[in-house]
C-alpha positions, 0 to 999 in steps of 0.5 A: 470420547466426548464432543468437548474433547473432539472439538478443535480449539477456536481461533481468537480474532479481534473484531472491531465493528468500526463506524457508520455502516461498519457494525452492520457489515461486521455483524453480517460477516460474523453470523455467516462465519459462525453458520459456516462452522468456522472455529472462531472466537471473537474478542470485540474492541473499538477504534475510530471515531468513538476513540477520537472523541475520548481524546486519544489522538491515534484513534486506537486505544491501548486495550485494542492494541493489547488484544491484537498482540494476543490474537494476531488476527483482526476483522474490522469495519471501516473507521472514520477519521473525524475532521477537526479532532484526532490526528492520524487515520486509525486505519493507517495506525493499525496497519503500521503498528503491526507491520502489515507490509502487504495489502492484498486486494482480490477482485473477480467478476461476480454473477448478478453484478452487471458491469461494462466488463461482464463476461470477460472473466476478470480474476486478479489480485493487487499486492501492494506494499503497505508501509513505506513509499510516500505513505510514510507521510514524511513531509516538510514545507521547504520554503513558504511556497514549496512542499516536500514529501520523502518517497522512501523505498527500502530493499527489505520492503521490496524483497518482502512484497515481491516474495509475497506476490509470488507466494500468493500466486503459487498458493492460489494456483495463478501463473502470471505476476506483473510488477508495475512501477514508474521506474522509467522516471524514478530509477532509484526508488521505483527502480529498486522494486523493479530490480528486486523483482527481476532478481527474485523471479528466477526462483519461481520458474513455474510463474510467468513474470513481467514488468510493466510501467504503472501508467500502461498497467492502468491503461491495460486494466481498463482495456484488457483486464483479463490478462492480469492475475497478480500485480505487485507494486509500490504503496501509492501506485497500489492504492490507486490501481486497487480502487480502479480494479474494484470498479471493474467488478462492481465497486468497493461494496464487492472488494475485500482486502487483507493487510498481511504481516509476518506477525499480524493480519488485518482483514477489512473492506476498503469502502468508507463508513458511509454514515448516511446509510448507517442504521438503515439496514440497506448496506451491501456487506459483501466486501466485509464478508469476503474479507472474512473469507480471506481471514478464514483462509489465513487461519487455515479454515479453508473448508468454511471459507469455500462454503461461504464463497460458494454461498455468495456466488449462488446468492448473487447468481440467483439474484433473488436478493439484490443490494442497493449498490446494484439495484438502488436503495429504494428497492433493494433487499435489506442487509439482514435479508441478504445475510439470511440468503447467504446463510441459507445457501451454505452448502450449495455450489454455483455451476458456472462460477468456480472457487479456487483451490487455495493453499496456505501462503508461505510468508517471506522470512527475512533477516531482521537486521536494520542494515539489510543491505551492506556495502563493502565500499562507499564514498562521499563525492559531493553534496546537494545543498537545498537553498531558499532564495529569491535571486535568479539562477545566474545570481545564485550560481555566481554567488555560490562559486565565489564562496568556494574558490579555496575549498576542495569542492566546486559548484557543479550545477543548480537545478530548480524542480529537477531541471538544471538551470545553472550553468545556463542551458538556454532552456526556458524554466519557470523557477521557484525559490527552492534550489538544489545546488550540487557541489562535487569534489574538484579532484575525482579521486578521494572522499569528501570529508565532513569537515569540508561539508561543515565549512561549506555550510558555514560559508553558505549560511552566512549569505543564504537560507538553507534547509536541507542537505544530501550527501552524494554517495557511491556504494560499491562503485555505483552512483547513489543519486540521480542526475538533474534534467539537462545535467551532464 
């Protein structure tokens, strides 16, 4: 049988060199992947600053989108979002276009990279929901001086990210998963992730599962980071603590990431494009190389991935070539020399630092229907009507009560920035011109009809400026809204 016949087919990968230092880091990663013997074929595309300059507002051209649709795997360098032109971040656009719902950010202590935590054995992964939460970017100016951002958390999004965290723990031989939320304050949104985690964790009896409040999680990461193995959390929380964890092991130059979806996976370092270092051949490519290692494991190239990780550990441990973020850019090895050293160390293993035995991650497969959660019974019992007014709470409350005396709804309370201010409680509240006015059914039984809501809106709009309305709903007998601070 000929060599051509025995060669395994190559995995096609879309490679986006990126901006600034991106091309140098990507070239280093490509050289090492090829030297390790991985069966990868590159399909180079562009995104980022050069695309913005062509007038493509997303920063991602159609040719790149089509390439990703074909290959389903991307290795990319950092992309710049220029100031003054272009609209959205090209990085975020790519993640959202292909529903890469899980951001995986591993960090581990590395030899030859001194930090205040050296010797503590840090080895953890932050698994961050990647497409919803506040990062859906749905914002409005409600009044000239009050902005709103909608925090959208879905049951489907929580289910996927929690299952991904547990499956990653199993694939990597980890024994502990923490779920970090702010559910003590945001009981419906952050609480949905906590409740999902608590419902799913009995399915993984081999893994210790704990909930932790996110601020305590940040505290504990600084105090005793070695206690953590996997942390699963919401989008903004994860964005913050994953950068925190990177700092524990030497910075973003050593921090890889994977954006995982059921159809497409995007692998990238999370550091910026650092244009002042572009072209100087001094940048640390380790984060991009380790991102390529994550990519190889995703492709099933476990042997090549392990060879590269071992070679990086040996290179750092020997300390013969050290990067600028460790020793300073005036006396560091070049990017090329560092890459050459890693290639030269392929096949060697560190005696002190181990590489985990990895297995394929079993990605969660959920019902694709948009109505992932279906209620058997639902009831509308009132509305929250958001008004703009320069009146006092007392004036506003009396005026609204007078408008609804003959309607099936009554004014229950008015809150300002979440605190009840009418009927007065005796508290001292500095109010703004953004009021939540809660109207509920006078009779506890029955349901609020849309026709009554329209009547209410017609009357209120004749005297006040309103900008937003939310129905107060019950689903299967459970209240689907929260109370204001001070509301009975």
